[in-house]
C-alpha positions as CSV (number, residue, x, y, z in Angstrom):
1,X,0.2,0.1,0.0
2,X,3.0,2.4,0.5
3,X,4.0,2.0,-3.4
4,X,0.9,4.1,-4.2
5,X,2.7,7.4,-2.8
6,X,5.4,6.6,-5.2
7,X,5.8,8.2,-8.8
8,X,4.2,5.6,-11.2
9,X,7.3,5.2,-13.1
10,X,9.1,4.1,-9.6
11,X,6.2,1.4,-8.8
12,X,6.3,0.1,-12.3
13,X,10.2,-0.4,-12.1
14,X,9.7,-2.2,-8.5
15,X,7.1,-4.4,-10.0
16,X,9.3,-5.5,-13.1
17,X,12.2,-6.0,-10.8
18,X,10.1,-8.2,-8.3
19,X,8.7,-10.2,-11.0
20,X,11.5,-10.7,-13.5
21,X,14.6,-10.7,-10.9
22,X,13.0,-12.5,-7.8
23,X,14.3,-16.2,-9.1
24,X,17.8,-14.8,-8.5
25,X,17.0,-15.3,-4.7
26,X,15.8,-19.1,-5.0
27,X,19.4,-20.3,-3.8
28,X,18.9,-18.4,-0.5
29,X,18.2,-20.1,2.4
30,X,18.4,-20.3,6.6
31,X,18.7,-22.6,8.8
32,X,15.3,-24.6,9.4
33,X,13.2,-23.2,12.1
34,X,14.8,-20.1,12.8
35,X,13.2,-16.7,12.7
36,X,14.9,-15.8,9.6
37,X,14.1,-19.1,7.7
38,X,10.4,-18.2,9.1
39,X,10.7,-14.5,7.5
40,X,12.6,-15.5,4.4
41,X,9.6,-18.1,4.0
42,X,7.1,-15.4,4.2
43,X,8.9,-13.2,1.5
44,X,10.0,-15.9,-1.0
45,X,9.8,-19.7,0.1
46,X,6.7,-22.1,0.1
47,X,7.5,-23.8,3.3
48,X,5.9,-25.8,6.2
49,X,7.0,-25.9,9.9
50,X,6.1,-28.3,12.2
51,X,4.7,-27.1,15.9
52,X,4.1,-30.5,17.2
53,X,1.4,-32.5,18.3
54,X,0.0,-32.7,14.5
55,X,0.2,-28.9,14.3
56,X,2.0,-27.1,11.5
57,X,1.7,-23.8,9.5
58,X,3.3,-23.2,6.3
59,X,3.3,-20.2,3.6
60,X,1.6,-21.0,0.5
61,X,1.6,-17.7,-1.1
62,X,4.8,-15.5,-0.3
63,X,5.0,-12.1,-0.7
64,X,7.8,-12.0,-3.6
65,X,6.7,-11.4,-6.1
66,X,3.2,-11.3,-5.6
67,X,3.3,-7.6,-4.4
68,X,5.1,-6.8,-7.9
69,X,2.3,-8.5,-9.7
70,X,-0.5,-6.2,-7.7
71,X,2.0,-3.2,-8.0
72,X,2.2,-4.0,-11.7
73,X,-1.7,-4.1,-11.9
74,X,-1.9,-0.8,-10.3
75,X,0.1,0.6,-13.2
76,X,-1.8,-0.8,-15.8
77,X,-4.9,0.8,-13.9
78,X,-3.5,4.2,-15.5
79,X,-4.7,2.9,-19.1
80,X,-8.4,2.5,-18.1
81,X,-8.6,6.5,-17.3
82,X,-11.5,8.1,-19.1
83,X,-9.1,10.3,-20.8
84,X,-7.2,7.4,-22.3
85,X,-8.4,6.3,-25.8
86,X,-9.5,2.7,-26.3
87,X,-7.3,2.4,-29.2
88,X,-4.3,3.3,-27.6
89,X,-5.2,0.9,-24.9
90,X,-5.7,-2.2,-26.8
91,X,-2.0,-1.3,-28.3
92,X,-0.4,-1.3,-25.0
93,X,-2.5,-4.3,-23.7
94,X,-1.5,-6.2,-26.9
95,X,2.2,-5.2,-27.4
96,X,2.5,-6.0,-23.8
97,X,1.1,-9.5,-23.9
98,X,3.3,-10.2,-26.8
99,X,6.5,-9.2,-25.4
100,X,5.7,-11.2,-22.2
101,X,4.9,-14.1,-24.3
102,X,8.4,-13.8,-26.2
103,X,9.9,-13.6,-23.1
104,X,8.4,-16.8,-21.7
105,X,9.1,-18.8,-25.2
106,X,12.6,-17.5,-25.5
107,X,13.6,-18.0,-21.8
108,X,11.9,-21.2,-21.3
109,X,13.2,-22.9,-24.6
110,X,16.6,-22.0,-23.7
111,X,16.0,-23.4,-20.0
112,X,18.2,-20.7,-18.7
113,X,16.6,-18.5,-16.3
114,X,13.3,-18.1,-15.0
115,X,11.7,-21.3,-13.4
116,X,13.6,-23.8,-11.2
117,X,12.4,-26.7,-12.8
118,X,14.0,-27.0,-16.2
119,X,11.8,-28.9,-19.0
120,X,12.8,-32.1,-20.3
121,X,12.2,-33.7,-23.7
122,X,10.5,-37.0,-23.8
123,X,9.5,-39.4,-26.7
124,X,5.8,-38.5,-26.2
125,X,5.1,-35.3,-27.5
126,X,2.3,-34.6,-24.8
127,X,4.8,-35.4,-22.0
128,X,7.3,-33.0,-23.4
129,X,4.5,-30.2,-23.8
130,X,3.3,-30.9,-20.4
131,X,6.6,-30.7,-19.1
132,X,7.3,-27.5,-20.9
133,X,4.3,-25.8,-19.6
134,X,5.1,-27.3,-15.9
135,X,5.9,-24.0,-14.1
136,X,6.2,-23.3,-10.4
137,X,3.4,-21.1,-8.9
138,X,4.2,-21.5,-5.3
139,X,6.0,-18.9,-5.4
140,X,4.9,-18.0,-9.1
141,X,8.4,-18.1,-11.0
142,X,9.2,-15.2,-13.7
143,X,8.3,-17.8,-16.7
144,X,4.8,-18.4,-15.0
145,X,4.0,-15.0,-14.7
146,X,5.0,-14.1,-18.1
147,X,3.1,-17.0,-19.5
148,X,-0.2,-16.3,-17.4
149,X,0.2,-12.4,-17.6
150,X,1.0,-12.4,-21.4
151,X,-2.3,-14.4,-22.1
152,X,-4.4,-12.5,-19.8
153,X,-3.1,-9.2,-21.4
154,X,-4.0,-10.4,-24.5
155,X,-7.3,-11.3,-23.6
156,X,-8.1,-8.0,-22.5
157,X,-6.6,-6.4,-25.8
158,X,-9.3,-8.8,-27.6
159,X,-12.3,-7.8,-25.7
160,X,-11.4,-4.0,-25.5
161,X,-14.0,-2.2,-27.1
162,X,-16.5,-5.3,-27.8
163,X,-20.1,-5.5,-26.2
164,X,-19.7,-8.2,-23.0
165,X,-23.2,-8.1,-22.2
166,X,-23.5,-11.8,-22.4
167,X,-20.5,-12.1,-19.8
168,X,-22.3,-9.6,-17.2
169,X,-23.2,-12.3,-14.7
170,X,-19.4,-13.1,-14.3
171,X,-19.0,-9.7,-12.7
172,X,-20.6,-10.5,-10.1
173,X,-18.0,-12.9,-9.1
174,X,-15.3,-10.5,-10.0
175,X,-17.0,-7.8,-7.6
176,X,-16.9,-10.2,-4.5
177,X,-13.8,-11.9,-5.3
178,X,-12.3,-12.7,-2.3
179,X,-15.8,-13.9,-0.7
180,X,-16.3,-16.3,-3.5
181,X,-12.8,-17.6,-2.9
182,X,-12.9,-18.1,0.9
183,X,-16.8,-19.8,0.4
184,X,-15.9,-21.8,-2.4
185,X,-13.1,-23.7,-0.5
186,X,-15.5,-24.5,2.3
187,X,-18.5,-25.6,-0.4
188,X,-16.1,-27.9,-2.2
189,X,-14.8,-29.5,0.9
190,X,-18.4,-30.1,2.1
191,X,-18.9,-31.6,-1.5
192,X,-15.9,-33.8,-1.2
193,X,-16.9,-35.0,2.3
194,X,-20.5,-36.1,1.1
195,X,-18.9,-38.0,-1.9
196,X,-16.4,-39.8,0.3
197,X,-19.3,-40.7,2.5
198,X,-21.9,-42.2,-0.3
199,X,-18.8,-44.0,-2.2
200,X,-18.2,-45.7,1.4
201,X,-15.6,-43.8,3.3
202,X,-15.8,-42.2,6.5
203,X,-16.3,-38.4,6.6
204,X,-12.8,-38.7,8.9
205,X,-11.0,-39.2,5.7
206,X,-11.7,-35.6,4.7
207,X,-9.6,-34.2,7.9
208,X,-6.2,-33.9,6.7
209,X,-3.5,-33.8,9.3
210,X,-0.9,-32.8,7.0
211,X,-0.9,-31.1,3.6
212,X,-4.3,-31.2,1.9
213,X,-2.3,-31.7,-1.4
214,X,-1.1,-35.1,-0.1
215,X,-4.9,-36.1,1.0
216,X,-5.7,-38.6,3.5
217,X,-4.1,-42.1,4.0
218,X,-7.6,-43.5,4.2
219,X,-8.2,-42.4,0.6
220,X,-5.0,-43.2,-1.2
221,X,-5.5,-45.6,-4.0
222,X,-9.3,-45.9,-3.7
223,X,-10.9,-42.3,-4.2
224,X,-11.5,-40.3,-6.8
225,X,-13.8,-39.9,-10.0
226,X,-13.7,-39.3,-13.6
227,X,-13.1,-35.9,-15.1
228,X,-16.2,-35.0,-16.3
229,X,-18.0,-35.6,-12.9
230,X,-15.0,-33.5,-11.8
231,X,-16.5,-30.7,-14.3
232,X,-19.9,-31.2,-13.0
233,X,-19.2,-30.5,-9.7
234,X,-17.2,-27.3,-10.7
235,X,-20.4,-26.1,-12.3
236,X,-22.6,-27.1,-9.5
237,X,-20.1,-25.0,-7.4
238,X,-20.5,-22.0,-9.4
239,X,-24.3,-22.2,-9.6
240,X,-24.7,-22.7,-6.2
241,X,-22.3,-19.7,-4.8
242,X,-23.9,-17.1,-7.5
243,X,-26.7,-16.2,-5.7
244,X,-24.8,-16.0,-2.5
245,X,-22.2,-13.6,-4.5
246,X,-25.3,-11.5,-5.7
247,X,-26.3,-11.3,-2.2
248,X,-22.9,-10.3,-1.1
249,X,-22.2,-7.7,-3.7
250,X,-25.7,-6.0,-2.7
251,X,-25.0,-6.1,0.9
252,X,-21.6,-4.4,0.2
253,X,-23.5,-1.7,-1.7
254,X,-25.6,-1.1,1.2
255,X,-23.4,-1.1,4.0
256,X,-20.3,1.0,2.4
257,X,-20.0,3.0,5.7
258,X,-18.6,-0.2,7.4
259,X,-14.9,-0.2,7.1
260,X,-14.3,-3.9,6.9
261,X,-16.9,-4.4,4.0
262,X,-14.4,-3.6,1.5
263,X,-12.0,-6.3,2.5
264,X,-14.4,-9.1,1.9
């Protein structure tokens, strides 16, 4: 938040440095469990810390380079001022997106810099493609951000000046993004618990002591569904949360005077 008091060019420079150069910090580490190690994990490293008695805490979204991404978004907000023409905005967005993708494909092909995991060429082309686009997200590598932001900027350029009335309902999710993010986690886990019960597992199998990504030992090798079922559940979650998001958006409008509303 302090960055907004700097000149826009300074904010842009800081954002680019945090995004493009943060992988130079990948080799830095500290003794496990020390205060410096904990602070460094909040800044740049995804890491879990064991507190004993089956308790732990971890950092999934380190500050660097996400602050840089937010600062870059703040800078790009300038192009949406009323005195900035749609044609110029489209040019800036498209050129920026193309530059991001050129950087991504150049660096990724060379395996020189930008992601801690180099890609590998396999006998099967699909395995090679998967390896090529298998990028680090926690924290997001320079190449992960290059390709995702590049695609996003190109999509913004394509949609610039066009009528998006058919996508208007999606704005309800965008208006209450954090609310949707928080509620969808609980709803999905509720669905997963229900699915475990109806397929013969205990509800306790959905209580994860360790990392949720590793799942439960009671489910390993048994629990799961076809991909089309996953898509159906995804659609169901979106449909169920849509009226809740509409309600919360209207609630925020009616209660603007409450300071905490804007944070949810």
